[in-house]
VOPAGU-2260 file (C-alpha; in pm, 1 decimal, decimal comma):
REM VOPAGU-2260
SITE   aa  ch    i         X         Y         Z
SITE  UNK   A    0    1855,3   -7013,3    8470,3
SITE  UNK   A    1    1664,6   -6895,9    8163,7
SITE  UNK   A    2    1697,7   -6999,5    7797,8
SITE  UNK   A    3    1710,3   -6799,5    7476,5
SITE  UNK   A    4    1655,8   -6990,0    7151,0
SITE  UNK   A    5    1816,8   -6906,9    6817,5
SITE  UNK   A    6    1504,6   -6761,6    6658,1
SITE  UNK   A    7    1619,4   -6418,0    6776,5
SITE  UNK   A    8    1952,7   -6338,4    6614,1
SITE  UNK   A    9    2127,5   -6030,6    6478,1
SITE  UNK   A   10    2404,6   -5975,9    6224,5
SITE  UNK   A   11    2553,8   -5653,0    6358,1
SITE  UNK   A   12    2614,2   -5535,6    6713,4
SITE  UNK   A   13    2399,6   -5223,2    6734,2
SITE  UNK   A   14    2288,0   -4999,9    7022,9
SITE  UNK   A   15    1949,1   -4940,6    6853,5
SITE  UNK   A   16    1843,1   -5307,4    6850,4
SITE  UNK   A   17    1535,9   -5415,4    7044,0
SITE  UNK   A   18    1629,9   -5662,1    7319,1
SITE  UNK   A   19    1536,7   -6025,1    7268,9
SITE  UNK   A   20    1538,6   -6064,7    7647,0
SITE  UNK   A   21    1570,8   -5846,4    7959,0
SITE  UNK   A   22    1740,9   -6002,6    8262,6
SITE  UNK   A   23    1848,0   -5884,7    8608,3
SITE  UNK   A   24    2219,7   -5855,6    8675,4
SITE  UNK   A   25    2361,1   -6191,1    8782,6
SITE  UNK   A   26    2128,1   -6399,5    8564,7
SITE  UNK   A   27    2252,2   -6721,2    8404,9
SITE  UNK   A   28    2128,4   -6763,5    8047,4
SITE  UNK   A   29    2151,6   -7074,5    7830,7
SITE  UNK   A   30    2185,5   -6935,4    7478,7
SITE  UNK   A   31    2115,2   -7139,4    7165,9
SITE  UNK   A   32    2357,0   -7041,5    6885,2
SITE  UNK   A   33    2357,2   -7123,2    6515,3
SITE  UNK   A   34    2688,9   -7194,6    6349,1
SITE  UNK   A   35    2865,1   -6916,3    6158,7
SITE  UNK   A   36    2694,9   -7022,4    5834,3
SITE  UNK   A   37    2352,1   -6980,1    5991,1
SITE  UNK   A   38    2309,7   -7360,0    5979,3
SITE  UNK   A   39    2290,5   -7338,7    5597,7
SITE  UNK   A   40    2552,3   -7613,7    5541,1
SITE  UNK   A   41    2416,3   -7949,7    5649,5
SITE  UNK   A   42    2598,3   -8200,9    5425,9
SITE  UNK   A   43    2913,1   -8213,3    5209,7
SITE  UNK   A   44    2710,6   -8155,3    4893,5
SITE  UNK   A   45    2586,5   -7814,0    5013,3
SITE  UNK   A   46    2778,2   -7542,7    4827,3
SITE  UNK   A   47    2904,9   -7227,5    4999,1
SITE  UNK   A   48    2840,2   -7037,4    4675,7
SITE  UNK   A   49    2472,6   -7115,1    4724,5
SITE  UNK   A   50    2421,9   -6981,1    5076,2
SITE  UNK   A   51    2287,5   -6641,2    5179,5
SITE  UNK   A   52    2600,4   -6457,1    5290,2
SITE  UNK   A   53    2391,5   -6178,3    5441,3
SITE  UNK   A   54    2282,2   -6429,4    5702,2
SITE  UNK   A   55    2618,3   -6555,1    5825,6
SITE  UNK   A   56    2789,2   -6503,1    6161,0
SITE  UNK   A   57    2459,4   -6465,7    6349,1
SITE  UNK   A   58    2471,5   -6380,4    6720,9
SITE  UNK   A   59    2180,7   -6474,9    6942,1
SITE  UNK   A   60    2024,4   -6184,3    7130,7
SITE  UNK   A   61    2064,7   -5910,2    7216,2
SITE  UNK   A   62    2017,7   -5949,5    7591,1
SITE  UNK   A   63    1952,0   -5636,3    7798,4
SITE  UNK   A   64    2120,5   -5667,5    8139,3
SITE  UNK   A   65    1965,5   -5446,8    8406,1
SITE  UNK   A   66    2220,7   -5224,5    8577,4
SITE  UNK   A   67    2466,0   -5224,1    8285,8
SITE  UNK   A   68    2530,0   -4860,2    8195,2
SITE  UNK   A   69    2753,6   -4672,3    7950,6
SITE  UNK   A   70    3094,0   -4611,9    8105,0
SITE  UNK   A   71    3071,9   -4927,6    8314,0
SITE  UNK   A   72    3140,6   -5290,5    8229,7
SITE  UNK   A   73    2962,3   -5620,0    8178,4
SITE  UNK   A   74    3106,4   -5933,1    8337,7
SITE  UNK   A   75    3038,2   -6249,8    8136,3
SITE  UNK   A   76    3119,7   -6583,3    8297,7
SITE  UNK   A   77    3127,0   -6870,0    8047,6
SITE  UNK   A   78    2978,8   -7161,0    8240,3
SITE  UNK   A   79    2938,1   -7427,5    7971,5
SITE  UNK   A   80    2954,4   -7491,7    7596,8
SITE  UNK   A   81    2759,8   -7775,2    7431,8
SITE  UNK   A   82    2758,1   -7875,1    7065,1
SITE  UNK   A   83    2531,4   -8051,3    6820,8
SITE  UNK   A   84    2672,4   -8360,4    6650,3
SITE  UNK   A   85    2850,8   -8204,0    6352,4
SITE  UNK   A   86    3080,0   -7921,9    6243,8
SITE  UNK   A   87    3162,1   -7742,6    5918,7
SITE  UNK   A   88    3499,7   -7602,5    5810,5
SITE  UNK   A   89    3590,4   -7414,9    5494,0
SITE  UNK   A   90    3851,0   -7228,2    5296,6
SITE  UNK   A   91    3847,5   -7063,1    4956,3
SITE  UNK   A   92    3981,4   -6812,5    4708,1
SITE  UNK   A   93    4117,4   -6501,6    4882,4
SITE  UNK   A   94    3995,8   -6634,3    5217,3
SITE  UNK   A   95    4224,8   -6673,4    5516,4
SITE  UNK   A   96    4602,8   -6680,1    5509,7
SITE  UNK   A   97    4635,5   -6923,7    5217,6
SITE  UNK   A   98    4352,9   -6797,0    4999,2
SITE  UNK   A   99    4604,0   -6714,5    4725,9
SITE  UNK   A  100    4640,9   -7090,5    4664,6
SITE  UNK   A  101    4277,8   -7158,2    4573,5
SITE  UNK   A  102    4023,1   -7059,8    4310,8
SITE  UNK   A  103    3713,0   -7217,7    4465,0
SITE  UNK   A  104    3551,8   -7296,4    4799,6
SITE  UNK   A  105    3627,2   -7620,4    4987,1
SITE  UNK   A  106    3414,4   -7755,4    5270,7
SITE  UNK   A  107    3466,9   -8027,9    5531,1
SITE  UNK   A  108    3169,8   -8156,9    5731,6
SITE  UNK   A  109    3273,6   -8355,3    6040,2
SITE  UNK   A  110    3095,2   -8562,5    6302,6
SITE  UNK   A  111    3130,9   -8463,0    6667,0
SITE  UNK   A  112    3154,6   -8786,5    6864,3
SITE  UNK   A  113    3163,3   -8731,2    7240,4
SITE  UNK   A  114    3468,8   -8520,7    7316,0
SITE  UNK   A  115    3629,7   -8575,1    6974,8
SITE  UNK   A  116    3589,8   -8437,8    6623,9
SITE  UNK   A  117    3610,1   -8706,3    6354,2
SITE  UNK   A  118    3814,5   -8543,2    6077,7
SITE  UNK   A  119    3826,4   -8860,1    5867,4
SITE  UNK   A  120    3881,0   -9233,7    5911,9
SITE  UNK   A  121    4243,6   -9169,3    6010,9
SITE  UNK   A  122    4216,1   -8878,6    6250,9
SITE  UNK   A  123    4016,6   -8783,1    6559,7
SITE  UNK   A  124    4086,1   -8443,2    6719,2
SITE  UNK   A  125    4012,0   -8365,7    7086,2
SITE  UNK   A  126    3748,6   -8092,5    7116,6
SITE  UNK   A  127    3855,4   -7742,7    7225,2
SITE  UNK   A  128    3515,9   -7574,6    7275,2
SITE  UNK   A  129    3515,3   -7196,0    7241,8
SITE  UNK   A  130    3293,3   -6900,8    7151,0
SITE  UNK   A  131    3404,3   -6698,6    6848,5
SITE  UNK   A  132    3156,8   -6407,6    6848,2
SITE  UNK   A  133    3072,5   -6255,3    7185,2
SITE  UNK   A  134    3024,1   -5897,4    7293,1
SITE  UNK   A  135    2804,9   -5593,0    7345,1
SITE  UNK   A  136    2669,4   -5304,0    7139,2
SITE  UNK   A  137    2939,9   -5057,1    7027,8
SITE  UNK   A  138    2935,5   -4686,3    7101,3
SITE  UNK   A  139    2898,3   -4561,4    6746,5
SITE  UNK   A  140    2770,1   -4713,7    6425,2
SITE  UNK   A  141    2668,8   -5080,2    6406,8
SITE  UNK   A  142    2956,4   -5328,2    6363,9
SITE  UNK   A  143    2884,5   -5647,5    6173,6
SITE  UNK   A  144    2924,5   -5972,0    6364,9
SITE  UNK   A  145    3222,2   -6072,1    6148,4
SITE  UNK   A  146    3439,4   -5787,9    6281,9
SITE  UNK   A  147    3600,5   -5755,5    6627,4
SITE  UNK   A  148    3663,0   -5438,0    6824,0
SITE  UNK   A  149    3648,8   -5279,7    7167,8
SITE  UNK   A  150    3293,4   -5410,1    7199,3
SITE  UNK   A  151    3413,0   -5769,5    7150,8
SITE  UNK   A  152    3251,1   -5923,1    6843,1
SITE  UNK   A  153    3431,4   -6175,6    6622,7
SITE  UNK   A  154    3743,4   -6206,4    6837,5
SITE  UNK   A  155    3784,1   -6581,8    6766,3
SITE  UNK   A  156    3980,8   -6624,6    7087,5
SITE  UNK   A  157    4050,9   -6986,1    7186,2
SITE  UNK   A  158    4074,1   -6877,8    7551,2
SITE  UNK   A  159    3700,0   -6796,0    7553,4
SITE  UNK   A  160    3595,9   -7136,5    7679,7
SITE  UNK   A  161    3413,3   -7282,5    7978,9
SITE  UNK   A  162    3564,0   -7143,4    8298,6
SITE  UNK   A  163    3670,8   -6813,2    8143,1
SITE  UNK   A  164    3536,1   -6476,2    8252,6
SITE  UNK   A  165    3521,2   -6176,2    8020,7
SITE  UNK   A  166    3478,9   -5807,7    8104,0
SITE  UNK   A  167    3341,3   -5582,5    7829,2
SITE  UNK   A  168    3324,4   -5203,0    7830,3
SITE  UNK   A  169    2958,6   -5100,6    7808,8
SITE  UNK   A  170    2852,0   -4836,0    7556,2
SITE  UNK   A  171    2470,7   -4866,6    7561,3
SITE  UNK   A  172    2207,7   -4908,3    7829,2
SITE  UNK   A  173    2172,6   -5274,0    7917,3
SITE  UNK   A  174    2493,9   -5358,1    7727,2
SITE  UNK   A  175    2289,5   -5553,1    7463,8
SITE  UNK   A  176    2491,2   -5872,4    7487,8
SITE  UNK   A  177    2500,3   -6141,5    7220,4
SITE  UNK   A  178    2705,3   -6446,0    7125,7
SITE  UNK   A  179    2742,0   -6709,5    6855,1
SITE  UNK   A  180    2997,2   -6854,3    6609,4
SITE  UNK   A  181    3101,8   -7137,3    6840,9
SITE  UNK   A  182    3387,7   -7367,3    6746,5
SITE  UNK   A  183    3435,9   -7730,1    6846,7
SITE  UNK   A  184    3804,7   -7699,9    6755,2
SITE  UNK   A  185    4015,3   -7407,1    6636,1
SITE  UNK   A  186    4384,1   -7326,5    6634,0
SITE  UNK   A  187    4517,5   -6985,2    6728,3
SITE  UNK   A  188    4508,4   -6773,2    6413,5
SITE  UNK   A  189    4210,8   -6947,5    6245,6
SITE  UNK   A  190    4423,6   -6944,4    5930,5
SITE  UNK   A  191    4170,9   -7100,0    5687,5
SITE  UNK   A  192    3906,2   -6836,3    5787,1
SITE  UNK   A  193    3704,7   -7094,3    5983,0
SITE  UNK   A  194    3728,4   -7327,9    6277,6
SITE  UNK   A  195    3518,0   -7638,7    6324,4
SITE  UNK   A  196    3198,5   -7432,1    6312,3
SITE  UNK   A  197    2922,0   -7587,7    6521,1
SITE  UNK   A  198    2577,1   -7501,5    6646,7
SITE  UNK   A  199    2490,9   -7560,9    7010,4
SITE  UNK   A  200    2438,0   -7397,8    7348,6
SITE  UNK   A  201    2646,1   -7148,9    7546,9
SITE  UNK   A  202    2564,7   -7099,6    7913,3
SITE  UNK   A  203    2675,2   -6759,8    8044,7
SITE  UNK   A  204    2621,3   -6556,2    8361,3
SITE  UNK   A  205    2577,6   -6182,7    8297,5
SITE  UNK   A  206    2666,6   -5933,9    8571,8
SITE  UNK   A  207    2663,1   -5554,8    8550,8
SITE  UNK   A  208    2970,5   -5377,3    8689,4
SITE  UNK   A  209    2879,2   -5008,2    8657,3
SITE  UNK   A  210    3189,8   -4881,0    8839,0
SITE  UNK   A  211    3446,7   -5064,5    8625,3
SITE  UNK   A  212    3585,7   -4854,3    8339,8
SITE  UNK   A  213    3757,9   -5035,4    8052,1
SITE  UNK   A  214    3898,2   -4962,6    7707,7
SITE  UNK   A  215    3895,6   -5312,3    7554,7
SITE  UNK   A  216    3769,3   -5653,5    7667,6
SITE  UNK   A  217    3954,3   -5835,1    7943,7
SITE  UNK   A  218    3970,7   -6209,8    8000,9
SITE  UNK   A  219    4039,9   -6410,5    8314,8
SITE  UNK   A  220    4070,9   -6782,3    8383,5
SITE  UNK   A  221    4206,1   -6995,3    8665,9
SITE  UNK   A  222    4569,3   -6909,7    8595,6
SITE  UNK   A  223    4589,5   -6596,4    8376,6
SITE  UNK   A  224    4450,3   -6248,4    8324,7
SITE  UNK   A  225    4466,0   -6072,7    7990,3
SITE  UNK   A  226    4371,4   -5790,0    7757,4
SITE  UNK   A  227    4209,1   -5862,5    7419,2
SITE  UNK   A  228    4277,7   -5599,8    7153,6
SITE  UNK   A  229    4190,8   -5575,1    6784,2
SITE  UNK   A  230    4347,1   -5354,1    6517,9
SITE  UNK   A  231    4422,6   -5339,5    6146,4
SITE  UNK   A  232    4741,1   -5546,3    6189,2
SITE  UNK   A  233    4865,9   -5803,6    6438,6
SITE  UNK   A  234    5150,8   -5568,3    6531,8
SITE  UNK   A  235    4910,5   -5285,0    6612,1
SITE  UNK   A  236    4681,0   -5515,7    6809,5
SITE  UNK   A  237    4972,6   -5651,4    7011,9
SITE  UNK   A  238    5104,2   -5301,8    7082,1
SITE  UNK   A  239    4759,8   -5194,7    7202,0
SITE  UNK   A  240    4710,3   -5499,2    7425,3
SITE  UNK   A  241    5051,1   -5463,9    7592,4
SITE  UNK   A  242    5007,4   -5091,3    7657,0
SITE  UNK   A  243    4663,3   -5148,3    7807,1
SITE  UNK   A  244    4796,0   -5415,7    8040,2
SITE  UNK   A  245    5073,3   -5180,0    8151,1
SITE  UNK   A  246    4817,3   -4907,4    8222,9
SITE  UNK   A  247    4588,8   -5147,3    8412,6
SITE  UNK   A  248    4869,8   -5262,2    8638,2
SITE  UNK   A  249    5014,8   -4917,5    8702,2
SITE  UNK   A  250    4671,2   -4767,4    8770,5
SITE  UNK   A  251    4595,1   -5035,2    9030,0
SITE  UNK   A  252    4932,8   -5076,1    9203,0
SITE  UNK   A  253    5219,2   -4860,6    9327,3
SITE  UNK   A  254    5462,6   -5013,6    9078,0
SITE  UNK   A  255    5688,3   -4805,6    8852,9
SITE  UNK   A  256    5615,5   -4846,3    8479,6
SITE  UNK   A  257    5974,5   -4938,8    8391,6
SITE  UNK   A  258    5977,9   -5222,2    8646,4
SITE  UNK   A  259    5640,0   -5344,6    8524,6
SITE  UNK   A  260    5754,2   -5348,4    8160,8
SITE  UNK   A  261    6063,3   -5551,5    8249,3
SITE  UNK   A  262    5850,7   -5793,6    8450,3
SITE  UNK   A  263    5594,7   -5832,0    8171,6
SITE  UNK   A  264    5877,4   -5911,4    7931,4
SITE  UNK   A  265    5961,5   -6209,5    8153,8
SITE  UNK   A  266    5614,0   -6348,0    8221,0
SITE  UNK   A  267    5365,2   -6200,5    7971,2
SITE  UNK   A  268    5260,8   -6390,1    7658,0
SITE  UNK   A  269    5151,2   -6220,0    7335,5
SITE  UNK   A  270    4913,3   -6471,4    7173,7
SITE  UNK   A  271    4737,5   -6455,2    6838,5
SITE  UNK   A  272    4360,1   -6501,3    6847,1
SITE  UNK   A  273    4280,3   -6457,7    6477,2
SITE  UNK   A  274    4456,8   -6314,6    6174,1
SITE  UNK   A  275    4181,8   -6342,5    5910,2
SITE  UNK   A  276    3907,6   -6094,9    6001,3
SITE  UNK   A  277    3885,2   -5727,9    5892,7
SITE  UNK   A  278    4055,1   -5642,0    6223,3
SITE  UNK   A  279    4318,0   -5878,7    6368,8
SITE  UNK   A  280    4300,3   -5985,1    6734,8
SITE  UNK   A  281    4567,3   -6043,9    7000,9
SITE  UNK   A  282    4545,3   -6144,2    7365,7
SITE  UNK   A  283    4820,1   -6046,3    7610,5
SITE  UNK   A  284    4812,5   -6290,4    7901,7
SITE  UNK   A  285    4984,3   -6253,0    8239,1
SITE  UNK   A  286    4996,2   -6519,2    8512,9
SITE  UNK   A  287    4770,8   -6432,7    8804,4
SITE  UNK   A  288    5034,5   -6528,0    9061,5
SITE  UNK   A  289    5248,8   -6242,6    8928,1
SITE  UNK   A  290    4962,9   -5993,3    8946,5
SITE  UNK   A  291    4874,1   -6115,3    9295,9
SITE  UNK   A  292    5231,6   -6046,5    9410,2
SITE  UNK   A  293    5189,2   -5684,6    9297,4
SITE  UNK   A  294    4860,7   -5643,9    9484,6
SITE  UNK   A  295    4669,8   -5607,3    9155,5
SITE  UNK   A  296    4291,1   -5614,2    9178,4
SITE  UNK   A  297    4053,9   -5536,5    8894,4
């Protein structure tokens, strides 16, 4: 295993970036990540109005993975997530779902104590570690780290946790992988515009899959397999994710589309990842036992 510290970060996924590290396919990398505020909020007295907003949502990297080629895929196994001892949450005017209720920023700094987040003296919340920003360089123009898309990016997907495996379509040589914006706790939707934003370490294994052709990122865990799709609205993202899952299944099995659609209506779950970024993100998850019964293989 190798380590990459957080001195080498970027603020937009971009195929022209110089790699911070070059690794062979199959390498495990322990990546140090700043929080989404670039570690600029350290105590409750620190004001969000006073931070440098051009240096928020940093992703550590990019990492060039040998053997990853345009038209193929990059497999990313999330092996572990570790946090520092505090988190920061916020909301504010015109931010998130309820931004119409506020005319100023509010910030909550919390201690992370073992496997709990200490919200206040009354409430401790079990940690739900996840990675918010994770992906590869896009095909076209740079995409800022606050926006999700087919390349991944700021998907804010609570299923991206230790034990999950992601598959990203590759658009640039080496894929140029990066990650950051980790959350100690976050609910589906991220309605305030933040989770419990925390700095720490993400351990990932990066494997080139040059023969696998994808449209959008896929996610797999012990029990489910899914498509992650982003679009201007939640409806459009959900429509895209469901159609892609239908195509994946029909392309890899002998099943009729009408039968697959009826089956997916029984067992598939449309789940909101986030509804606050410039593009909204949905995951469509299907139990693996159902896919196994169809003979589905990625």
